C-alpha positions in Angstrom: -57.8 -50.5 -48.8 -56.0 -51.8 -45.9 -56.4 -50.5 -42.6 -54.2 -51.3 -39.5 -55.0 -49.7 -35.9 -52.5 -50.0 -33.2 -53.8 -49.6 -29.5 -51.3 -49.7 -26.9 -50.2 -47.8 -23.9 -47.5 -45.2 -23.4 -43.7 -46.6 -24.2 -45.3 -49.7 -25.9 -43.7 -48.6 -29.2 -46.5 -47.9 -31.4 -44.0 -45.4 -33.2 -42.0 -48.1 -34.2 -44.8 -50.4 -35.2 -46.7 -47.9 -37.5 -43.2 -47.3 -38.9 -42.6 -50.8 -39.3 -45.9 -51.6 -40.6 -46.0 -49.1 -43.4 -42.4 -50.4 -44.6 -43.4 -53.7 -44.7 -46.6 -53.1 -46.3 -44.4 -50.9 -48.9 -42.6 -54.2 -49.8 -39.3 -52.3 -50.7 -41.3 -50.0 -52.9 -40.7 -46.2 -52.6 -44.0 -44.6 -50.8 -45.1 -41.5 -49.6 -46.8 -41.2 -46.1 -48.6 -38.2 -43.9 -48.2 -38.4 -40.1 -50.4 -37.0 -37.9 -49.5 -36.5 -34.1 -49.6 -34.1 -31.5 -47.2 -31.1 -31.8 -45.3 -32.6 -28.8 -44.4 -35.8 -30.8 -43.4 -34.1 -33.9 -39.7 -34.4 -33.3 -39.3 -37.5 -31.9 -41.3 -38.7 -34.5 -38.9 -37.3 -37.1 -35.7 -38.7 -35.0 -37.6 -42.2 -35.0 -38.3 -42.0 -38.5 -34.7 -41.3 -39.4 -33.2 -43.8 -37.1 -35.6 -46.5 -38.1 -36.6 -46.7 -41.9 -33.4 -47.0 -44.4 -33.2 -44.5 -47.1 -36.3 -42.5 -45.6 -36.7 -38.6 -46.4 -38.6 -36.9 -43.5 -40.2 -33.4 -44.4 -42.2 -30.9 -42.1 -45.0 -29.5 -43.2 -44.9 -26.0 -41.6 -47.5 -24.2 -43.5 -50.5 -25.1 -45.4 -49.9 -21.6 -47.2 -47.1 -19.7 -48.5 -46.5 -17.3 -45.5 -44.2 -17.7 -43.0 -46.0 -19.8 -40.0 -46.5 -19.5 -36.0 -43.0 -21.6 -35.9 -41.5 -18.6 -38.2 -40.8 -21.4 -41.1 -42.7 -21.7 -44.3 -43.7 -24.5 -46.5 -42.4 -27.8 -46.7 -38.9 -28.0 -45.2 -36.6 -31.6 -45.4 -35.1 -32.5 -41.9 -32.5 -34.4 -41.0 -30.6 -35.9 -37.6 -27.3 -33.8 -36.9 -25.8 -34.8 -33.3 -28.9 -36.0 -32.1 -31.1 -32.8 -32.8 -33.7 -32.6 -35.6 -32.8 -29.3 -38.3 -34.4 -28.2 -41.2 -31.9 -29.1 -44.1 -31.8 -30.2 -47.7 -35.3 -29.8 -49.9 -37.2 -26.6 -49.2 -40.6 -26.2 -51.2 -44.3 -25.5 -50.6 -47.2 -27.8 -51.0 -48.4 -25.6 -53.8 -44.9 -26.1 -56.1 -45.4 -29.5 -55.0 -48.8 -29.9 -56.6 -47.0 -29.2 -60.3 -46.2 -31.6 -62.6 -44.5 -28.8 -64.7 -42.3 -31.0 -67.2 -43.7 -34.3 -65.8 -47.0 -36.2 -66.7 -48.3 -35.3 -63.1 -47.8 -34.0 -59.9 -47.2 -37.8 -59.0 -44.8 -39.0 -61.8 -42.9 -35.4 -60.8 -42.9 -36.4 -57.0 -41.4 -39.8 -57.9 -38.5 -38.3 -59.8 -37.7 -36.2 -57.1 -37.8 -38.7 -54.5 -37.2 -42.6 -55.1 -37.4 -43.5 -51.4 -39.9 -43.6 -48.5 -40.9 -40.0 -47.6 -42.6 -39.2 -44.3 -44.2 -35.7 -44.5 -45.4 -34.6 -40.5 -47.4 -31.5 -39.9 -45.4 -29.0 -37.2 -48.1 -26.7 -36.7 -48.6 -25.9 -33.0 -52.1 -27.1 -32.1 -54.2 -24.4 -31.1 -57.4 -25.7 -29.5 -59.6 -24.0 -26.7 -61.9 -24.8 -24.6 -64.8 -22.4 -25.0 -66.9 -21.1 -21.8 -70.3 -20.1 -23.3 -71.9 -18.6 -20.3 -68.9 -17.2 -18.1 -69.6 -16.6 -14.7 -67.5 -14.1 -12.5 -64.3 -14.7 -12.7 -64.4 -17.4 -15.2 -62.9 -17.0 -18.6 -64.5 -17.3 -22.1 -61.8 -19.2 -23.6 -59.4 -21.9 -21.7 -56.2 -22.6 -24.1 -52.8 -23.5 -24.0 -50.2 -21.3 -23.0 -46.8 -20.7 -24.3 -43.5 -19.5 -23.7 -43.3 -16.8 -26.4 -39.6 -17.0 -26.6 -39.4 -20.7 -27.0 -42.8 -21.7 -27.7 -42.6 -24.6 -25.2 -45.9 -25.5 -23.2 -46.5 -23.5 -19.9 -49.6 -24.7 -19.4 -52.4 -27.1 -20.8 -56.2 -26.9 -19.8 -58.5 -30.4 -19.9 -62.4 -30.8 -19.9 -63.6 -33.3 -17.4 -67.2 -34.4 -18.0 -69.4 -37.0 -15.6 -72.5 -37.6 -17.9 -75.6 -39.9 -17.4 -74.7 -43.8 -19.7 -76.7 -45.6 -21.5 -78.1 -47.6 -18.9 -79.9 -46.4 -16.1 -77.9 -44.9 -13.3 -74.5 -45.7 -15.1 -72.3 -42.9 -15.5 -69.2 -42.2 -18.2 -66.4 -40.0 -17.5 -64.6 -38.2 -20.4 -61.1 -36.5 -20.2 -60.4 -34.2 -23.1 -57.5 -32.4 -22.8 -56.0 -30.0 -25.4 -53.3 -32.3 -25.6 -52.5 -35.7 -24.1 -50.6 -33.9 -21.0 -54.0 -32.2 -20.6 -55.7 -35.4 -20.4 -53.4 -37.0 -17.8 -53.3 -34.3 -15.5 -56.9 -34.7 -15.5 -56.8 -38.1 -14.8 -54.6 -37.2 -11.6 -56.7 -34.5 -10.8 -59.5 -37.3 -11.1 -57.9 -40.1 -9.2 -56.4 -37.7 -6.3 -57.9 -36.8 -2.8 -57.0 -32.9 -3.3 -59.1 -33.5 -6.8 -62.2 -34.9 -5.6 -62.1 -32.6 -2.6 -61.7 -29.3 -4.8 -64.6 -30.5 -6.5 -66.4 -31.4 -3.3 -65.9 -27.5 -2.2 -66.8 -25.8 -5.5 -69.5 -27.9 -7.0 -70.9 -30.2 -4.1 -74.7 -29.9 -2.8 -75.7 -30.6 1.0 -77.2 -34.0 1.3 -79.9 -35.0 3.6 -77.7 -34.7 6.7 -76.3 -31.8 5.6 -72.9 -32.7 4.5 -71.4 -31.6 0.9 -71.3 -34.6 -1.5 -70.0 -34.3 -5.2 -73.1 -34.1 -8.1 -73.7 -37.4 -9.8 -73.2 -35.7 -13.0 -71.1 -32.6 -13.5 -68.4 -30.6 -16.1 -65.4 -29.0 -15.0 -62.0 -27.4 -16.2 -59.0 -27.9 -15.2 -55.6 -26.4 -15.9 -51.9 -28.1 -15.7 -48.7 -26.2 -14.9 -46.2 -27.8 -17.2 -42.1 -27.1 -16.6 -39.9 -29.0 -19.4 -42.6 -31.2 -20.5 -44.0 -32.4 -17.0 -46.7 -31.8 -14.8 -46.0 -29.6 -12.1 -49.4 -29.0 -10.4 -53.2 -29.4 -11.7 -55.8 -27.0 -10.2 -59.3 -26.7 -11.2 -60.7 -23.2 -12.9 -64.5 -23.6 -13.9 -67.2 -26.1 -13.3 -71.0 -26.8 -13.6 -73.3 -29.3 -12.2 -75.2 -31.2 -15.2 -78.9 -31.1 -14.3 -81.2 -34.1 -15.3 
């Protein structure tokens, strides 16, 4: 089994690298690939696939079961590029239907007869992860999640859990920035590297040193909230925190 890992900065072209690797590895033969990306990149991937790979067909998995999904669509839907926009157009089916072989020898053979070209499947379900607060204090929530516009489903805010914890070596620290999406992770990094963010942590979680000054604890956890407008981070705010005693 061939495994390839592409690690690079944002904007390097990891999408094109991945598509090119799949296409070259197939050596001109039809292939089927499953792409797993954050929801905010789903349409970007569809667009890049259609613009990059010759004769490719792209399908959104809008629902694992046959009911209508949270985005108003259901099943597996082919998409095409129309006037610069991704639209659901073409084959409409379900995963249950794709598992049937009908008159073919197998479901795989039936799919090969139906699609004799490269095919990319991309789940479109909206990520609904959340941060769980096991022991909420007054003014805190039990769960912190992504907030979306009820009409457009656009993300209004994201959250991230920032953790400074003991490292493997004596006296070492490990910092973990875990956003519910990449937007939350980016926002947490902005907060942690800004004077205002560090000052907020000191005011909220700080302990007095020998001179009576508030200092930031060496180990702690904090939830931060990023307000998002049209995909851009507008501001980042502190929401909750705990000092990690050692």
